N, C-alpha and C positions, 0 to 999 in steps of 0.2 A: 374308511368311507370319506369321500370328499365333503367339505363343508357346504357344498351346494346341492348335495343329494338329499332327497327326502328320506327321513329316517324309516327304518323298517319297523314293523309292528309284530307283536307276538301272534302266533297262529290262533285262529278263532277258538280252538278247544282249550287254550290256556289263558284267555283274556280274563281280567279281573271282573268280579261280580259288581254290578252297580245297581242303583235303584231301578225298579221296573218302570216301563213307560206307562203313560197315562192311557186309560181305556175309558171312553165315555160310556154312560149307561146305554145298554142295548148293543154295544159293540163287542166283537170277539177278536182275539188275536190267535194266530196259529203260525207255526214255523214249517216252511217247506224246504226240504233239502234236495238240491240238484247237484250235479257234478260240478265241483269247484266253487259253488255258492250256496248260501242258505238265505232264504228270503222270509222276512216276517210279513204276514198278510193280515190286514185289518178288514173286518167285514161287519156288515149289519144285516140281519135277516130281512129278506124282502117282505113286503106286506102280504104277498100271496105267492103261491107256487107258479112256476111257469113264466116268470118275468125274464126278459132278455138280460144277459150278463153285461156288466160294465166294469172297467178297470181304470183306476185313478193313479196317475204317476206324478210324484212331487218334484220340486225343483232343487237347485243347489243348496245344500245345508238344511233342506226341509225334511219332512217325513210324511208318512201316511196320515198323521194327525192333521195336516193341513187341509184334508178333505172331509173331516168329520162333519162339519156343518152342512156341507152340500150333500154328502151321503145320506144324512138323516132326512133331508128335504126331498130326495129322489127315491127313497126306498119303496114308494108305491108304484114306480114306473120301471125301475131296473133292479137287478140283483147285483149290488155293488160290492166290489173289493178294492182296497187300496194297498199297494205294496210299499215296503221300505226298500229302496234300491240298495245294492250292496254297499256296506260301509256307512249307511245312514239309518236314522231311527233306531230300530232294534235289530237290524240285520248286520251281521259281522262283515268284515272286509272280504272281498273275493280272494280266493287262494292265490291267484296270479297277480294281484295288485293292479289289475287293469281297470281304470275308471273312465275310459274313453266313452264318447257318446255311443259308438258302435257296441262296446262291451255292455253298456247299460241296455241298449236296444236288444242285444242278444239275450240278456237276462230276462227281459219282458217276454220275448218270443219263446224262450225255453219254458218259462212259467206257463204261458198260455197253451203251449203244446202239451205239457205234462198234465195240466189240469183239464184239458179237453173242454174248455169253456168257450172257445172262439166259434164264430166271430163275436167280438165284444164291441160295445160302445166305449171307445178309448178316449180318456180325458187326460191332458197333461198341462202342467204349469212350468214356465221358464225352461230349465234344463229338461224337465219332463216333457215339455212341448217339443223340443228338438228330438228327444228320444222317441216320442210317439209319432212324430213325422217320419222318422226313419223306419219305424216298425210298419206304418201304414204303406209306405212306398215299397218296402221289401217284401212284405207279406200281406197283400190286400185281402187274402182269404181270412185273415184274423180280425179284420176291422169292419164293423157295421157303419159306424159314424165316427168322426174325429172332432173333438172339442179341444181347442188350444187357448189357454189363458196366458197372455203375454209370453208367447213362445220365444225361446232363445235362438233366433235365426240371425244369420250374419248381417251386420251393419257396417257400412263403410265409415260412417261418422259415429263412433261410439260416444254415448253421453258421458260427460265428465264424472258424474256421480257413480258410473259403473266401472271406472278405471281401477279403483282399489280392489274390487273383486277380481278383475282380470289380472292384477299384479300378483295375486296368489299363485298364478300359474308359473311365475318365474322361479327358477331354482334359488333356494335359500331364503326367499321372501317369507314363506310360511314360518320357518324357524325364527326369523328375525321378528316377525309380527308377534309370535308367541312370547318371545322374550320381552318385547316392548310393552305388551299388554298383560304381563303376568299379574300385576296388581289390580287389574280391573275386576270388579265384582260381576257376578252373573246378571245382576240388575242393570248395571251400566251397559253391558253387552246387549241385553235385550232391548233397552231403550234405543241403542244405536241401530239395531236391526229393524225395529219398528219405524224409526225415522226414515230408513232407506226403503222399506218395502211397502209402507202404507201411504195412501194419499192423505189420510187424516189419522195419525196415531191416536188421537183423542177418542176415536170410535171403539178402541179396545176396552173391554170391560175390566174392572179391577180383578175379578176372578180369572179372566183370561190372562191378564198380566202376571198374576201370581203363578198360574200354571206354566206360563212360558219361562219364568225364572227357574222354576223347579226343573223343567226340561233342560234348560241351559246348564244348570248345575250338574245334571246327570251326564250330559254330553261331554262336559269338560273333564270328567273323570275317565272318559274313554281314551286309551293311549293312541288310538288311530283317528281321532276326530279331525285334527288339522291335516293329517295325511290324506284322508278322504276328501276334505274340502279342496286342498291344493291340487291333488291329482285330477279331481273332477273339473276344477276350473281350467286346468291345463287341457283337459279333454275337450272343453267347449272351445277354447282358443284354437286347438288343432282342427276341430270340425269347421270353424269359421274360415280356415285357410284352405280347406279342401276344394278342389275344382272338379270340373267334369261331372260324370254321372254320380260321383260320391258326394258332391256338394249338396248342402241342405236345401238350397233354393231349387236346384234341379230335381231333387227328390220330392219337394213340395209339389212341383208341377206334375209329378207322376202319381200323386195320390188320387185314387178313384173314389174314396169314401166321401159322402156329403160331409162338409166341414163347417164348424162354427168357430169363428175367430173372435176373441174378446181382448180388447186393449183398454188400458187405463190412461187417462189424460195426464195424471200425475205420477206416472211410472218413471222412476229414476234409474231403472236398469235396462229396460227395453224401450226404445224410442217410440213415442206415440205415432210418429210419422210413418213407422213401418207398417201400420195397419193397412194402408192403401196398397202397398206392394204385396203384402200377404194376400189380400183379397183378389189381386190379379193372378198371383201364382197358383193358388189352389183352385182347381178347375170348377168345383161345385161348392162355392163358399158362401157363407152368410157372415156378416160382420156386425158385431155389437161393440160400440164405443161408449165408454163410461168416463166422461171428462173429469170427474172428481176421484176416480179410483186410482190406486197405485199399482203395484206389481202383483198383488194377490187378490184379484177381484172376487174369487170364489170364497175368500175369507172375509172380505170387507162387505160385499153385497151378495151373500149367498142366495137370497130369495130372488134377486134379479137374474142371477146366473142360472138358477134352477128353472125359472120361467122360460128363459131363452133356450135351454136344453129341451124342455118339454115341447116347445114350438118346433125345434129341430126334429124331434121324434115324430110329431104330427105331420110335419111338412114332408118327411121322407117315408111316411107310411109305416113307421116302426112302432107307433103307439096311437091309440085313439086321441083326438084333440081333447084338451082339457082347458077350461076357461081360465084365463089369466086373472091375476088379482086386480082389484079396482085401481084404475089410474095407471096401469102398466101398458106400455105400447109394444107392439110386436116388432121383432127384427125383420128386416127385409133382405132378400137375397142380394148379395153385392156383386153386381154384374158390370162389366166394362169399367172397372175401377171406381164404381160408385159406392160410397160408404153408406152404411145404414146404422141406426142407433136406436136404443130404447130410452124412453124417458118415463119416469114415474111421478106424475104430478098429483100430489095429494088431493083426492076428491075430484079428479078430472072426469071420471066416469068410464065409459067403455073404451076398449082397445082401439088405438088408431096408430097410423104410421107417421113418422116425422123424418125429415131429411137431415143431412149432416149439418147444413147451415143453421137450421132451426135448433139443432141439438147443442147449442152453446150453453145450455143449462146443465146443471149437475145431474148425476144419475138419479137423484131423488127429486128432480124437477125444480130445485131451488134456483132462483136468480139472484142477482146482486141485491143484498139487503134482506134476503129471506133467512129463515132460521134453519133451513136445510132439513126439516123433519121429513121422514119418509117411512116406507113400509118395512125396510130391513132393520132388524135390530143390530146393535153394534157387534163387532166381532168378539167371539168368546176366547180367542187365542191369537197368537202371532206366529208368523212364519219365522223359521230360524235362518232363512236365507232366500236367495233369489231363485 
């Protein structure tokens, strides 16, 4: 084998046993076997029967755990499930070793077809956003609405802080990085991920940090962890270079489902400036910008994201309107390139709309010199990647 080739991993049926993944109170895990892949599915029983189905898709290096906080907040409006993409979370690698965006999208489509749950409210973050965009474009019959949190869509000027993640796609870099960081502890790795993915890592609770360290320790014992990361990073880079009808921006223009776009002003992996382009590309879009959020807004500000999703359901006739929390403002449809945002000013009172210029405040309504107190509790965990 060439020194630049990614190492092979043992078949899924002979992989070593590692500690079980964390399951929050009220959640359930199950394994779904499909031809060539096995997916772990995290679910939370809905508040009542008959609610419309939702599917959550995580980002690069993440897992279904990234959606636990949001799933809990939305269990009264959707019947939610979150999958671990092949090679991530508790799902073993795909038999064919294919981690391209198209392969991940195919896994989502096959799962939805097999479970007969479509059409679903589809939510994706980062890589999961690119995957969900492709699913919505190729199979509109499977998607009721589309919610994208910092979706990994092609950028001409990639942020410098995102370059190291992209370098994982280069042959040999994954093996080199593994050797260079062999002495790093799980805690050091988690702190690095937090600094990269969160607008304010200080919002992570002590319990959430401990849980993240345990999860990192578990993943580092998996022989295919870095292989899955490197191949998926390569898949993103390849997707960025595709043109024509297979290009992600062209596919975004083909999406028919009502779309909620969420971008963080402190995102170090997906450019904040891409929000406007995305709002123009998706034909029926609403845009929520959170100036103080990072790459994983659904983990940093789950209540704010949940309220925006509820408004999407109400706006599209998918669910009866539900009153927003005090001080939260409604998103506005983003038409003709116009950005919209939500602001939560503590004690402000009834819902109102603000424009992008006024929204120079943080997502909790704080201005310079304020303490930044807001309605959302701090995150209970961290994303393991973008």
